[in-house]
C-alpha positions in Angstrom: 5.9 11.5 5.2 3.7 8.7 5.9 0.9 10.0 3.4 3.9 9.7 0.5 4.4 5.8 1.0 1.1 4.2 2.0 -2.5 4.9 3.0 -2.4 7.0 6.8 -5.9 5.3 7.8 -4.3 1.9 7.6 -2.3 2.8 11.1 -5.2 3.4 12.9 -6.0 0.7 15.6 -9.4 -1.1 16.0 -10.1 0.8 19.1 -10.9 4.2 17.4 -14.4 2.6 16.5 -15.1 2.5 20.1 -13.6 6.2 20.4 -16.2 7.2 18.0 -19.1 5.1 19.8 -18.5 7.3 23.0 -18.3 10.4 21.1 -21.8 9.6 20.1 -22.9 8.5 23.2 -21.6 11.6 24.5 -23.7 13.6 22.5 -27.1 11.5 22.9 -26.9 9.8 26.2 -30.6 10.0 26.5 -33.9 10.6 24.0 -33.3 12.3 20.8 -35.8 14.8 20.5 -35.1 16.4 17.5 -34.5 13.0 15.9 -38.0 12.1 16.8 -39.4 15.2 15.0 -37.9 14.6 11.9 -38.1 10.7 11.5 -36.7 8.2 9.1 -37.1 9.2 5.6 -33.9 8.5 3.5 -32.3 12.1 2.7 -29.1 13.3 1.1 -26.6 15.9 3.0 -23.7 18.0 1.4 -20.7 18.4 3.4 -19.6 21.7 2.3 -15.9 23.2 3.2 -16.6 27.2 4.0 -13.1 28.3 4.8 -9.6 27.3 2.7 -7.7 24.2 4.5 -6.8 20.8 4.0 -9.2 17.7 4.4 -8.1 15.7 7.2 -10.0 13.3 9.6 -11.6 11.0 6.8 -11.8 7.9 9.1 -13.6 9.7 11.7 -15.9 11.0 9.8 -16.9 7.7 7.9 -16.9 5.9 11.1 -19.7 8.2 12.8 -21.9 7.7 10.0 -21.4 4.0 9.6 -22.4 3.4 12.9 -25.3 5.3 12.5 -26.5 3.4 8.9 -25.3 6.3 6.5 -23.2 6.3 3.6 -20.4 8.9 2.5 -19.6 9.4 -0.8 -16.2 11.8 -0.9 -15.7 14.0 -3.7 -12.0 15.0 -2.7 -9.0 12.9 -1.1 -7.8 13.2 2.4 -4.7 15.3 2.3 -6.2 17.7 -0.7 -6.4 21.1 -0.2 -9.4 23.5 -1.3 -11.0 26.7 -1.3 -14.6 27.5 -0.1 -17.3 26.9 -0.9 -16.4 23.4 -1.6 -18.7 20.3 -2.0 -16.4 17.7 -0.2 -18.9 14.8 0.1 -22.2 13.4 0.5 -23.9 11.7 3.3 -27.0 9.7 2.5 -29.4 7.9 5.2 -32.2 8.3 7.4 -32.5 12.0 8.0 -32.6 11.4 11.8 -29.5 9.8 11.8 -27.6 12.1 9.6 -28.7 14.8 12.2 -27.7 12.9 14.9 -24.1 12.2 13.9 -23.5 15.9 12.2 -22.1 17.6 15.2 -19.7 15.0 16.0 -18.6 14.4 12.5 -18.3 18.1 11.7 -16.2 18.5 14.9 -13.8 16.3 14.5 -13.3 17.0 11.1 -12.9 20.4 11.6 -10.4 19.9 14.4 -8.3 17.4 12.2 -8.6 19.7 9.2 -7.4 22.7 11.0 -4.3 20.8 12.1 -3.5 19.2 8.8 -3.5 22.9 7.2 -1.5 24.6 10.0 1.2 21.6 9.6 1.2 21.9 6.0 1.8 25.4 6.1 4.5 25.2 8.1 6.3 22.5 6.4 6.1 24.4 3.3 8.1 27.2 4.9 10.8 24.9 6.4 11.4 23.2 2.8 11.3 26.8 1.4 14.1 28.2 3.8 16.2 24.9 3.7 16.5 25.2 -0.2 19.2 27.7 -0.4 21.2 26.0 2.2 21.7 22.6 0.0 20.8 20.6 2.8 17.1 18.8 3.7 14.9 20.5 6.0 14.7 19.2 9.7 11.5 16.9 10.2 8.8 18.7 11.7 7.2 16.8 14.5 4.2 17.8 17.2 4.3 17.0 20.6 2.3 15.5 23.7 0.6 18.7 24.4 -2.7 17.2 22.9 -6.5 17.3 23.9 -7.5 14.7 26.6 -9.4 11.9 24.8 -8.5 13.1 21.4 -5.0 12.3 21.1 -5.3 9.8 18.0 -7.2 12.2 15.8 -4.9 14.9 16.2 -1.8 12.9 15.6 -3.7 11.2 12.7 -3.9 14.8 11.6 -0.1 15.8 12.0 0.5 12.9 9.8 -1.9 13.8 7.1 -0.4 17.0 6.9 3.1 15.4 6.6 4.6 15.9 10.0 6.0 13.4 12.5 3.4 12.7 15.3 6.7 12.1 17.9 5.9 9.8 20.6 2.3 8.6 21.2 2.6 8.5 25.0 4.8 7.9 27.9 5.5 4.1 26.7 6.5 5.0 23.1 10.3 6.5 24.3 11.9 7.7 27.2 11.8 11.5 27.4 13.9 13.1 30.5 12.7 16.4 31.0 14.0 19.0 33.4 11.9 17.4 36.2 13.2 14.2 35.8 16.7 15.3 35.8 16.1 17.4 39.0 14.2 14.6 40.6 17.6 12.6 40.0 19.6 15.3 41.8 20.6 17.0 38.5 22.2 13.6 37.5 21.9 13.0 33.5 24.3 10.1 33.5 22.3 8.1 36.2 19.0 9.0 34.9 19.8 7.8 31.5 21.0 4.7 32.4 18.3 4.1 35.0 16.0 4.6 31.9 18.1 2.1 29.6 17.9 -0.5 32.5 14.2 -0.3 32.6 12.9 0.2 29.0 15.6 -2.0 27.4 17.0 -1.8 23.7 13.7 -1.5 22.1 13.2 2.3 23.5 14.8 5.2 22.7 16.1 7.8 25.3 15.8 11.5 24.6 17.3 13.8 27.1 15.8 17.7 27.5 19.1 19.9 27.5 19.1 23.8 28.8 22.6 24.2 27.5 25.5 22.6 25.4 27.1 21.2 28.6 24.0 19.3 29.4 23.9 17.9 26.0 27.3 16.8 26.0 26.6 14.8 29.0 23.4 13.0 27.6 25.3 12.2 24.5 28.0 10.7 26.7 25.6 8.9 28.6 24.3 7.1 25.6 20.9 9.1 24.8 19.7 8.4 21.2 18.1 11.8 21.2 19.3 15.3 22.6 16.4 18.1 22.8 18.3 21.7 22.7 15.1 23.5 24.5 14.7 26.9 24.0 17.7 27.7 22.4 17.8 31.0 20.5 17.6 30.4 16.8 19.9 31.8 14.2 23.7 32.0 14.8 23.6 30.6 18.6 21.4 27.4 17.6 23.9 27.2 14.4 27.1 27.4 16.5 25.8 25.0 19.3 24.8 22.4 17.0 27.7 22.6 15.0 30.1 22.1 18.3 28.0 19.0 19.2 28.0 17.4 15.6 32.2 18.2 15.3 32.8 17.0 19.2 31.2 13.5 18.2 32.2 13.1 14.7 35.2 10.9 15.7 37.8 13.2 14.9 38.4 14.5 18.7 38.9 12.6 21.9 35.3 11.7 22.2 35.1 9.5 19.4 32.3 9.0 17.1 28.3 9.0 18.6 25.5 8.4 16.7 22.5 10.7 18.0 19.7 13.1 16.7 19.5 16.4 17.8 15.8 17.9 18.4 15.3 21.6 18.7 12.1 22.7 20.4 10.5 26.0 21.6 9.2 29.1 20.1 8.7 28.1 16.6 6.3 29.8 14.4 6.0 31.3 10.7 7.9 34.6 11.6 11.1 32.8 12.8 11.2 29.6 10.6 14.6 30.5 9.0 16.6 30.6 12.3 15.7 26.9 13.1 16.7 25.8 9.7 20.2 24.6 10.7 22.4 22.2 9.2 22.7 19.3 12.0 19.6 19.6 13.6 17.3 16.3 13.0 13.8 17.3 14.1 12.1 20.4 15.0 9.4 19.7 17.5 6.5 22.5 18.3 2.9 22.3 20.2 2.0 25.2 17.6 0.6 23.0 14.7 -1.9 21.0 17.0 -2.5 23.2 20.1 -4.5 26.0 19.6 -4.9 25.9 15.8 -7.9 27.3 13.7 -10.4 25.0 12.7 -11.5 24.7 9.0 -15.1 25.5 8.7 -17.5 22.6 7.5 -21.4 22.5 7.4 -23.5 19.7 6.4 -26.8 20.7 4.8 -29.5 18.5 3.9 -30.7 18.6 0.5 -34.4 20.0 -0.2 
């Protein structure tokens, strides 16, 4: 968990500030008529958390108001959970600039906090179901199913919630999905070797597998990660993982192979127990960042 060993905001690239500037430009591409009405008088506004959740997205919120010459004082830390109604922060600056940044800042904070909250909840369930089995829980990861233009904040929120962000883009890791394999006439070995020839030693290759046979071929071909996609959780998944681990443990004719097993497809709060299988390294799901409920915030000017 990144938040346990360092400050997650230190991961952000300098480009996030340009992204925030683009958000502000989108919301006010021309005259700000409402801002004209209220003027430049210095005011304070209170950020109120109006639904339970985990706070995430602080650097983006801060940058919105920094670019508008306002200051933000936080009263809780990023990654903390809270109950409504919670005074989370105080924003101070020219009133028209507070209102100019209000919606952009709130939208970002609500989205990021919703993702972190959902992520933390599912991670807790995984840890709870793993405890009786005396093995660490699989690593919970997101996916590349993110909102176009908003991937960085969403991946950031996953980290705050305790999950692995998974690959950030097509250049981060070579994932050979079913369409890639079909485009290579079903030849997994050729697809993996071609990917490795192009990407070199520094980029891992992962193969999405529809059945156990494809997973065996992928490991033989040299894939560092095999994804068991839409396998039935519970006994079926446990049996397949057990056979894969045994087959490449060095005791059979295959020899010893090092690889990660990722499981994906259908994870939710109701079936977590079936995914907690010894030998599974990663469980990936878009449910922790796609279509999650936002945390409700409001910004109220002190009067």
